[in-house]
C-alpha positions in Angstrom: 156.2 -88.3 32.8 152.4 -88.8 32.9 150.2 -87.8 36.1 150.5 -90.4 37.7 154.1 -90.3 37.9 154.2 -86.5 38.8 151.6 -87.5 41.7 154.0 -90.6 42.7 157.5 -88.3 42.9 155.4 -85.7 44.9 154.0 -88.0 47.7 157.6 -89.5 47.6 159.6 -85.9 47.9 157.5 -84.9 50.6 157.4 -88.7 52.1 161.6 -88.4 51.8 161.9 -84.7 53.2 159.7 -85.5 56.3 162.1 -88.5 56.7 164.8 -86.4 56.5 164.1 -83.8 59.1 162.6 -86.3 61.1 160.2 -83.5 62.0 157.3 -86.9 61.9 158.0 -90.1 63.0 159.5 -91.8 59.6 157.5 -95.2 60.2 154.3 -93.2 60.2 155.6 -91.1 57.0 156.4 -94.2 55.0 153.2 -95.6 56.1 151.1 -93.3 55.6 152.9 -92.3 52.1 152.4 -95.8 50.7 148.9 -95.5 51.2 148.4 -92.5 49.9 150.1 -94.3 46.7 147.8 -96.6 47.0 144.5 -94.7 47.8 145.6 -92.9 44.3 145.6 -96.2 42.7 149.2 -95.4 41.2 150.2 -98.9 40.7 149.2 -101.2 37.9 147.8 -103.9 40.0 147.0 -102.4 43.4 145.2 -105.1 45.2 148.7 -107.1 44.6 150.7 -104.3 45.9 152.1 -105.5 49.7 152.6 -109.1 47.7 154.5 -107.6 45.0 156.6 -105.0 46.3 157.8 -105.8 49.6 160.9 -108.1 50.3 159.7 -109.9 52.2 163.1 -112.0 52.5 164.8 -108.4 54.0 162.1 -108.2 55.7 162.2 -111.7 58.2 166.5 -111.3 57.9 165.9 -108.1 60.1 163.7 -109.4 62.1 165.9 -112.9 62.8 168.7 -111.4 63.6 167.0 -108.4 66.1 165.7 -110.8 67.6 169.0 -113.1 67.7 171.0 -110.0 69.2 168.4 -109.1 71.8 168.7 -112.9 73.2 172.8 -113.1 73.0 173.9 -109.5 74.3 172.0 -110.3 77.4 174.9 -113.4 78.4 178.1 -110.6 78.3 179.2 -112.4 75.0 180.2 -109.1 73.7 181.4 -107.0 76.7 183.6 -110.1 76.9 185.2 -109.8 73.9 185.2 -105.9 74.2 187.7 -106.5 77.3 189.9 -109.4 75.7 190.5 -106.3 72.8 191.1 -103.8 75.3 193.6 -105.8 77.4 195.5 -107.1 74.2 196.9 -103.6 74.0 199.0 -103.1 76.7 200.3 -99.7 77.9 199.9 -98.0 74.8 197.0 -95.8 73.9 197.2 -96.4 70.4 197.1 -100.0 70.5 194.6 -99.7 72.8 192.2 -97.6 70.0 193.2 -99.7 67.2 192.1 -102.7 68.8 188.7 -101.3 70.1 188.2 -100.0 67.0 188.8 -103.1 65.4 186.6 -104.5 67.5 183.5 -101.9 66.6 184.3 -103.0 62.8 184.1 -106.5 63.8 181.0 -106.4 65.5 179.6 -104.4 63.2 179.7 -106.7 60.8 177.5 -109.0 62.6 175.5 -106.5 64.4 173.0 -103.3 63.4 175.8 -100.5 64.0 173.2 -98.9 66.8 173.8 -102.1 69.0 177.4 -102.2 68.2 177.7 -98.6 69.7 175.4 -99.7 72.5 177.6 -102.1 73.2 181.0 -100.3 72.7 180.5 -96.6 74.3 179.8 -98.1 77.6 182.9 -100.6 77.8 185.5 -97.6 76.1 184.2 -95.1 78.6 185.2 -97.7 81.4 188.3 -98.0 79.7 189.2 -94.5 79.3 187.9 -92.9 82.5 190.3 -94.7 84.9 193.2 -94.5 82.2 191.9 -90.4 81.8 192.0 -90.5 78.6 189.8 -88.4 76.2 187.0 -90.1 75.2 186.4 -87.8 72.2 188.8 -89.4 69.6 188.0 -92.8 70.6 183.9 -92.4 70.1 184.6 -90.4 66.5 186.8 -93.9 65.9 184.3 -96.0 67.0 181.8 -94.4 64.7 183.8 -94.4 61.7 184.9 -98.1 62.5 180.6 -99.1 63.1 179.9 -97.8 59.5 182.7 -99.3 57.8 182.3 -102.4 59.5 179.0 -102.6 58.6 180.0 -102.2 55.1 181.8 -105.9 55.0 179.4 -108.2 55.4 175.5 -109.1 53.9 174.2 -108.3 57.7 176.2 -105.4 58.7 174.3 -103.1 57.3 170.3 -102.4 56.0 171.6 -101.6 52.8 173.9 -104.6 52.4 170.8 -106.8 53.3 168.3 -104.9 50.7 171.2 -105.2 47.8 171.9 -108.9 48.6 168.3 -109.5 48.8 167.9 -107.8 45.3 171.0 -109.2 43.5 171.0 -113.1 45.2 174.4 -112.0 46.7 175.2 -114.3 49.7 178.0 -113.6 52.9 180.8 -114.5 51.4 180.4 -112.5 48.1 180.0 -109.4 51.0 183.5 -110.3 52.5 185.3 -111.1 49.2 184.2 -107.7 47.2 183.8 -104.9 49.8 185.5 -106.5 52.9 189.0 -105.2 50.9 187.9 -101.8 50.6 186.7 -101.2 53.7 189.6 -102.4 55.7 191.6 -100.4 53.7 188.6 -97.3 54.8 189.1 -98.4 58.4 193.3 -98.4 58.4 193.0 -94.9 56.9 190.2 -93.4 58.6 192.3 -94.9 62.0 195.7 -93.4 60.6 193.5 -90.0 60.2 192.4 -90.1 63.7 195.9 -90.9 65.6 197.5 -88.3 63.5 194.9 -85.5 64.5 194.6 -86.7 68.3 198.7 -87.2 68.5 198.9 -85.6 71.3 196.9 -87.8 73.4 198.2 -90.8 72.5 201.6 -89.8 73.6 200.4 -90.9 76.7 201.7 -94.1 78.7 198.9 -96.1 80.5 198.6 -97.9 83.5 199.0 -101.1 82.8 197.3 -102.5 86.4 194.2 -100.0 85.4 194.2 -101.6 82.0 194.8 -105.8 83.9 192.4 -104.9 86.5 189.3 -105.1 84.5 188.1 -108.5 84.4 186.1 -109.8 81.4 184.2 -112.7 82.9 182.2 -109.3 85.3 180.3 -109.4 82.4 179.1 -113.0 82.4 175.6 -113.2 84.5 175.5 -117.0 83.0 178.0 -119.9 82.7 175.3 -121.6 80.4 174.1 -118.8 78.3 177.8 -117.2 77.6 178.6 -120.8 76.1 175.4 -121.4 74.3 175.2 -117.8 73.2 178.7 -118.6 72.0 177.8 -121.8 70.4 174.8 -120.4 68.4 176.5 -116.8 67.3 179.4 -119.2 65.4 176.9 -121.5 64.0 174.9 -118.8 62.5 178.5 -117.2 61.4 179.0 -120.8 59.3 175.6 -121.3 58.5 176.3 -117.5 56.6 179.3 -118.8 55.8 177.8 -121.7 53.7 175.1 -119.9 52.2 177.2 -121.0 48.4 176.7 -124.4 49.4 173.6 -125.4 51.6 171.4 -122.4 49.3 169.5 -121.9 52.4 167.8 -118.4 52.2 169.4 -115.8 54.8 166.1 -114.8 56.0 165.8 -118.6 57.3 169.0 -118.8 58.5 168.3 -115.3 60.7 165.0 -116.4 61.5 166.0 -120.2 62.8 168.8 -118.0 64.6 166.8 -116.1 66.5 164.2 -118.3 67.6 166.3 -121.1 68.5 168.0 -118.9 70.7 164.8 -118.1 72.3 163.7 -121.7 72.8 167.2 -122.5 74.4 168.0 -119.2 76.4 165.0 -117.0 76.8 162.0 -119.3 76.8 160.8 -117.6 80.3 160.8 -114.0 78.6 159.8 -114.3 75.5 157.3 -110.8 75.6 160.3 -108.7 76.8 162.4 -110.0 73.8 160.0 -109.6 71.1 159.2 -106.2 72.3 163.3 -105.7 71.6 162.5 -105.7 67.9 162.4 -102.6 66.5 159.3 -103.3 65.2 158.8 -99.6 64.1 162.0 -100.3 61.5 160.2 -103.1 59.8 157.4 -101.5 59.5 159.0 -98.5 58.0 160.7 -101.0 55.0 157.2 -102.0 54.4 156.2 -98.6 53.6 159.5 -97.8 51.7 158.9 -101.0 49.5 155.4 -100.0 48.8 156.6 -96.2 47.8 159.7 -97.6 45.8 156.8 -99.8 43.6 155.2 -96.5 42.5 157.6 -94.7 41.4 158.8 -98.0 39.0 155.0 -98.9 38.1 154.6 -94.5 37.0 158.3 -94.8 35.1 159.9 -92.7 37.5 162.9 -95.1 38.1 163.5 -95.6 34.8 163.5 -92.1 33.9 165.9 -91.8 36.8 168.2 -95.1 35.0 168.3 -92.9 31.8 169.7 -89.9 33.8 172.6 -92.2 35.1 173.2 -93.0 32.1 173.6 -89.7 30.5 175.9 -88.5 33.7 178.0 -91.2 33.0 177.9 -90.9 29.6 177.3 -93.8 28.7 180.7 -95.2 30.6 180.0 -98.3 32.5 183.2 -96.9 34.6 182.1 -93.5 35.3 178.4 -95.0 36.1 180.4 -96.8 38.5 182.0 -93.5 40.3 179.0 -91.9 39.4 176.9 -94.4 42.2 179.7 -94.6 44.5 179.9 -90.6 44.5 176.3 -89.8 44.6 175.3 -92.6 46.9 177.8 -91.5 49.3 177.2 -88.0 49.3 173.6 -88.0 49.9 174.2 -90.7 52.6 175.4 -88.2 54.6 172.5 -86.5 54.8 169.8 -88.7 54.1 168.5 -92.1 55.4 170.5 -94.8 53.5 167.9 -96.9 53.7 165.4 -94.7 51.4 168.1 -94.1 49.0 169.3 -97.7 48.5 165.7 -98.7 48.4 165.1 -96.2 45.3 168.9 -96.9 43.5 168.4 -100.6 43.9 166.0 -100.5 41.1 167.6 -97.8 39.3 170.7 -100.0 39.2 168.1 -103.5 37.7 166.8 -101.8 35.0 169.4 -100.5 33.3 170.8 -103.7 31.8 167.7 -103.4 30.3 167.7 -99.7 29.0 171.6 -100.4 27.0 172.1 -104.2 27.7 175.4 -103.8 25.2 176.9 -101.3 28.2 175.4 -103.0 31.3 175.4 -106.5 30.2 177.0 -107.3 33.8 175.6 -105.3 36.6 177.5 -106.6 39.5 180.0 -104.4 40.3 177.5 -101.3 40.5 175.8 -102.9 43.3 179.4 -103.7 45.0 179.8 -99.8 44.5 176.4 -98.8 45.7 176.8 -100.8 49.1 180.3 -98.7 49.5 178.7 -95.8 48.8 175.4 -95.9 50.7 177.2 -97.6 53.5 180.6 -95.5 53.7 178.6 -92.5 53.4 177.1 -92.2 56.7 180.7 -91.4 58.3 179.9 -87.9 56.3 177.7 -85.8 59.3 176.6 -86.4 62.9 173.3 -87.3 61.5 174.9 -89.3 58.5 173.5 -92.9 60.5 171.7 -93.7 63.7 175.3 -94.8 65.7 176.3 -91.2 64.9 173.1 -89.6 66.8 173.3 -92.7 69.1 177.6 -92.8 70.2 177.1 -88.6 70.3 174.2 -88.7 73.1 175.4 -91.2 74.9 179.1 -89.0 75.1 176.9 -86.3 76.6 175.1 -88.0 78.5 178.2 -90.0 80.4 180.8 -87.2 79.9 179.2 -84.0 79.2 181.1 -83.6 76.5 179.6 -82.4 73.0 181.2 -82.5 69.4 179.3 -80.0 67.6 178.1 -80.9 64.5 180.3 -77.9 62.7 183.3 -79.8 64.2 182.2 -83.8 63.4 181.5 -82.5 59.8 185.5 -81.5 59.6 186.3 -84.7 60.1 183.7 -86.7 58.7 184.1 -85.2 55.5 188.0 -85.6 55.1 186.7 -90.0 55.9 183.9 -90.0 53.6 186.1 -87.9 50.8 188.9 -91.3 51.9 186.2 -93.5 51.1 184.6 -92.2 48.3 188.3 -92.2 46.3 189.0 -95.9 47.8 185.8 -97.1 46.6 186.4 -95.6 43.3 190.0 -96.7 43.2 188.8 -100.2 44.4 186.0 -101.0 41.8 188.4 -99.5 38.7 191.1 -101.4 39.7 189.3 -104.6 40.8 186.0 -105.3 38.2 
């Protein structure tokens, strides 16, 4: 490795350490890391850095969906759907748990995990409190469901957005390829929670309390509710028809976001745009540039060679290594920088060994499954985990310690790895 490679590894490692420990805001770290690499000239064409390495399709897809969600969540649509799911459970705590878990998984397939948790947790507490149910198994189950549900679709989790943009994979391809494995993991994790908290789930519920919940109480404006429903359906249909229309993900997301502002929020544009997570978007900008430096200095090629050696030239073993490595690492560090690092590594495998890696398609699915499902491994494995546990403490003054969550998370993480490896081995 040359001097430039050593310097890029040092800068990236220091930035990664700060991002993982959260001692300094991750956006500040990413931008400073990127500009430090530019300052030291670690790029082949430093005057074209931002244009060359930043994946603007990912940036604009995130921006559009953040805007869209910010607009339609205020219509009460998501809360309405959640109460309907809960009422379908009748007097059975098990059915209630499974209904809420499915609701969160489906929501997480279309919204980011944190937004899903922010919508689902208050709803869950509003149901469990009058029914005198312990919220802890519901919170744990919904954390797992949010991470699993995000694995199923192109827009469910940032790693999928990044993978889809790089490999030119559309919404239907994600549903068809990662969806089946994620559904199996969701079912197994739900069964695991039902077994662990079996005493709590033996109770009979007062059906009158469930029926007293009025889904319409969340609707502030019938017009806004109707338009939000229509816009959501149109947006999902556009994503589903990508293979026919060939319209970029980012164009669909931006059209959805700003059309919804035009019809539902034209008098509060500034308020809506302030709700967009600009910090995350800037984080992505810096991250893309730092990973670009690792590519230009040859570090990623060395990492790809190491993975190939680790897999002993076996394609199947490569799939297993990518799933296991990305899942275990993403349980302790942010899966976004992890995915950003591994994407160019996987991309370069074909050039290194074109005979074994003639078709790397299943490696993209392996990375998606590992990086997204790995968030279940620990209390800090995903932002949604941290938010849900904070809401539990705030609302009930109950805490799930890091080690207690780890006890549950490790089991679900292991289930995710085993199912994912078996799935890619059998399917591809």
